[in-house]
N, C-alpha and C positions, 0 to 999 in steps of 0.2 A: 504494500500500500504506500502511496505517496501523498504528500500534503502540499497544496498550493499555498504559498506564502502571499500575504496581502501586500499592498503597495508599500507599507512602512515596515515590512518584515515581520509583523506579528502573526501568530497563528490564532485563528478565531474559529469558534464553533458557532454556527448559526442554525436556526431552525426551530428554536422554541417559539411557540405562538406568541402573539403580541402580549399576552399575559401568561406568566409562568404556569405550565401545566395544561394549557389549552390544546396543544398539539401532540397527538399520539406519537410515541417513539418511532414507529415504523415509517412515519412520514417526515421525520426530522431530517433536514438537509443541512449539511455543513459545507464550508467552502473547500472541503477536501476534494481534490480532483482525482477521482479514482476510476477513470474510464480507460481500461486497458485496451489498447489497439494491437499491441505486439507482445505476445507472451514472453518472448525473450528479453524484451526491454522492460516490460512490466509497468509502463506508464504511457499515457496518451501523449505522444510526441509526433508532430508533423515533420517528417524528414524531407529536407529539400535538397535536390541536386540540380544540375544544369538543365535537365529535362523538365522538371516540375517548376522551376523558377521561370515562369512564363514571362514575367515582366523584365527579367534580366537584371533586377536591381542588385542582387547579391553578387552576380558575376561582375557587374560594373564596379562594385565596391572592391572586389578582389583585385581587379586590374589597377585600381588606385592605391590599394594597400601594399601590394607586392609589385616588385619590378619583374613582371612575368617575362619568360623567354620569348624570343622572336617566333619560335614555332607555334606558340600559342597566339601571339598577336596576329599572325598571318593566316591562322586557321579559319576555315569556313564554319558556318553554324552547324552544318551536317557533321563536320569532323569533330566538333566539340560535343554535340548532343546525340548524334546518331539518328536524329529524326529523319523519317523517310526510308530507314533501313531496318530490316528485320534481323535484329541482333540476337544471337543465342545467349542464354542465361550465363554461359561460362565466361563471357567477356565483362560481366558486371562485378564490381567490387563487392556488392551484396546480391548474390544471385537469388536469394529468397524473395526479395522485394523488387528486384530489377532496378536497383539504384546504383549510381556511380559507374556509368559505362566507361570501359577502358579499351576501346577498339582502335584508338589512334594515339599517338604521342600527346596531342593537345587535349583530348578527352581525358586521358589518364592524369595529366597535370591538374586540370580543372576539377576532376572528381576528387582528387586528394585535397584540394583547397576547400571544397564543400564539406568533405568528410571531417577534416580537422576542425572546422568551425562548429561541428555538432558531435564530436567524438564522445564526449561524456554521456550523451543520451543513449549510447548503445550498450553500456554496461560491459558484460563479459565478452560479448561477441565483437567488440570494437577491434581487438587485436587481430582477429581473423580477417575482417574487412580491410584493415590497413595493410596487412600482409599481402592480400590479393592485389591491391592497387600497386604496392611497391614491386611485386613480382612482374606486373605488367610494365612498370617502368624499366625493370631489368631487360625485359624482352625488347622494348623499343630503344634501349640504350640511353634513357634519359634519367637514370637513377641519381646522378649528381644533382640535377635540377630539383628532383623530388626531395632529396636529403636537405638541400638548401631551403626549400619551402618549409619543411618540418621544423628546421632550426629557427627560421624567421618567425613562424607562427608561435612557437613556444616562447620566444623572446617577447613578442608583442603581447601575448596573453599575460605573461608574468608582470609586465610593466603597465599594461593598460587595464585589463579587466579586474585585477586585484584592487585597483584604486576606485573602481566603480561601485556604486550602491545598487541595491536590488531595484531601486526606482528606475535604473537605466536599462532594465530588461522587462519586456512585456510579460514573460512567463518565468516564474521562479518556482521550482519544484524541490521539495525536501523529501528525501527517502527516510524510511524508518531507521535505517542504519546511521543516520546523521549526515549522510552525503547530500549535497545540494547541487542542483544544476540550474543554470539560467539560460534561457533561450530567447531568441528574437530581441537582440539589443536595439534600443531606440535612442541612439546617440546623435542622430542627424536626420536630415529630411528624407534621405533614401530609405533608411532603416525604419522610420516611422511609417512611411507609405507601405513598405513591405509588410509590416506588422498589421496594418489596417486591412490590407488585401487578404492576409491570412485569416484575420478575424471575420471578415465578411463571408469567407468560404466555410469556416468550421465552427462558427459560434453556436449553431444548433446542437453540436455535440457536447456542449458544456452546460452545466447547471447555471441557474440564474446568477448566483453570487460570484461564480468564477467569471462568467461573461462580464458582470459588473466590474470586477477588479481589473481584468485585463484591458477591457475597452476604456475604462477610466484612466489607466496609465497612458494609453495611446493618445487620448484627448489632451491630457496634461502636457505631454511632450509635443504634440502638434501645436498647441498654443504657445509653448515655450520657444519653438523654432519658427513659428509663423508658417506652418505647413498647411496648405489647403488640401483636404482629403476628398477624393471623389465620392466616397461613401460616408461622409461625415454624419449625415442624418441617421444612417443605419448604425454607425458606431455610437452615436448619442443615445439611441434606443437601448443598445446593449449595455451601455454604461449607466443606464437609468439616470442620465444627466438631464433631466427634464422635469416639468411640472406635471402632476397627476391630480385629477379630480378625485376627491374623496368618494363622491357618488359613483364614479366609474369603477373604482376599486371595490367598493362595497357591493355593487351590482355583480361584478365578476365572482366575488366570493359567494354571494347568494345563488347565482346561477349554478355554480358547482354543487352547492348544497342541495338544490332542487333536483339536479341531474342524478345525484346519488340516491335521492329519495325515490325518484321514478324507477331507478335500477334496483331499488331495495337492497342497497349496499351500505354497510358500515354506518349505522346511526350515530356513533360517536364522532365520526368525521363530519357528518352533516351538522351536528351540534357545534363542533369546533369552528366550522366555516361560518355558521350563522353568528356565533358569538364574536368571532374576529371581525366580521362585517360591521356589527354594531360598535365594536371598539374603534374601528377606523373612523366611523362617523362622529364619534364623541371624543376623539383624542387628537391633540395637536402636536404630539411629540415629533421632532424633526425626522426621525428615522422610521416612522411608522409605515410609510408607503412602501419603502424598500422591503421591510420585513413582510408586509402583506403580499407584495409581489412575489417574494421568495416562496411563500406558502402556496400561492396560486400555481407557480411553476412546478412545485413538488407534487401537487395534486394532479396536475395535467400529465406529468410523467408517470405517476403511479397508475392512473386510471385511463391513460391514453385518450384524454379528451382532445379533440381536434377542432370541433365546431363551435366552441364557446369563446373564441377570441384568444389571441396570443398576449401573454404578459408584456411582450415587447411593444405592443401597440399602445400601452398605457403612456409611454414616454415619447409621445409624438411631438411635443412642443418643448423646445429647449428653454432653459431659464433666460438666456439672452433674448430670444425672440419674444417670450412672454413679457419680459420686462419692458421691451420696446412697445408692445401693445398697451401695457398698462400706462406707460408714460405718455402715450398718445391720447389718453382720455383724462377728463377732469370730473371729479365728483363734487357736487354742491352739498351744502350742509343739510338740505332737505332730502338728500338721497338721489337726486337726479344726476345722471352721468351722460356727458356729452363728448363727442370726438373733438379734439382741439382744432383739427383742420377745418371743421365746419364753422367754427367761430369766426374765421377770417371773412366770411361773407356778410357779417354784421357791419353796418355803416357806423362810423364814429358819432355822427349826429344822433343816431338812435340811442346810443349809449349815453350821450349828453342829456337827452330829453328824459331818460329814465333815472340816471344816478347823479347828474350834475357835471359841471365843467371840471372840477378837481379830480373826480374819479376818471373822467374821460382822458384827462391829461396823463394820468398814471398808466393807462392801458394803450396809449396811442403810439404810433410809429411816425415820428416827425410831425405830429399834430395833424396828420392827414388820414391815416388809416388805423384800423384796430390791429394791434400786435397780439396774436392769439396766445402766445406764451404769457405775456404780461396780464392779459385778461383772465387766463386760467388761474394765475396766482391770486388775483383779486377775488375771483368767483369762489375759490375754495374757502375763503374766510367770511363770505357774506352772511349776515344774519338770516335765519330761516325765512323771515318775511320778505326780505329783499331777494332771496333765492327764488321764492315763488313768483315775484314780479318778473324776474329774468326768464323764468319758464314761460310766462305768458307772452313776453316779448318775442322770444325765439320761436314759439309755437305759431305766432302770427306771421313770422317770416318763413315758415315751412321747415324749420330745423327741429328735428325730433330727437328725443333722448335716446341714447344707445340702449339704456334700460333704466329702471327705477328700482332702488332697493332701500331698505330701512336706513335712515340717516346714521344710525349707530354702527352700521356695518361699513367699515372703511373699505374702499376699493382695494381689491387684491388681484395679483396676477392670476390666481387660480380661477377668477371669474372669466378668464379668456381661454381656459383649457377646454 
């Protein structure tokens, strides 16, 4: 078994329901990443070689990192990848998975570069794969170049990765033996894009909390390096880096409780889901939505629910977008909410007639037009009676409220989710 370490290196158990004891043990989910794909490796690890690296991001990185030999620089894509050729399993460094082709001198060199970058992920079988690649190098007469590559890689690893924190890797895996592996470095634009591409392909193989952790680290690094991700909205969903309506979350929980009731399955799970839905509606704890989403994800995985909506769809609106929407509206003291942009159509003389010259001067732009931002600031502090007068004015001008709510309920970004 292996454990996925969180962004700040701590190990966390997750999966108790929103109140202790609500969630049955068999549905409890932890952030432990225990999805074995390869029995010999014992951990879910996506192995990349020059064939599966469709974007070529890592290959480009290798050419920058190492002073690759001329026989690699001048090689064709087919020489390096073997694409378009029916290669026998015997020419691969890992014949079990058909990874690391060694059919030409250039492919052998490049395969070794990819392998060294992921060597720790292979555990006990790493030595046999490395030996096969080196033997191919002997066959093609490029062993000195391969030995030089091994030496360079070891030196760079010692002086670079040792100084990096776990935050500089999208995936950090800790084995029960105490050994730790770190995959998908996110130290620059190319690496962040490669990690995001991997996440887009394999996110559904991870549980909610693991998706949240890995995608969150990718977004942090993308923001740090100013990287524009093609699938940023998708990564935002996986990171749960968005706003969620309490009602939507509660409805998803209730829907699963009702589905189990129809199926006549597990009354205790039905009760737990219903209680959790009520708790979501009545609780404002900052982490309550993520915990509820994790429960939904666990239930969907346990009962194979496919038609009740995906937990990822809850996080469709990023905090940044929602904040922009909220800032584009103004709420009056009587509960009326208006779009700021629509206030620009009000004539300054109409404001003067209603609230006087002094008020009009404070909200004007050069004494000629209404400045919607200045007007919004003033409207937010109007007494309730004056707010009612403003409602009548704009209603006569054809400007409608975005919506009306109790004046005691301050406008929130969740209103736009």
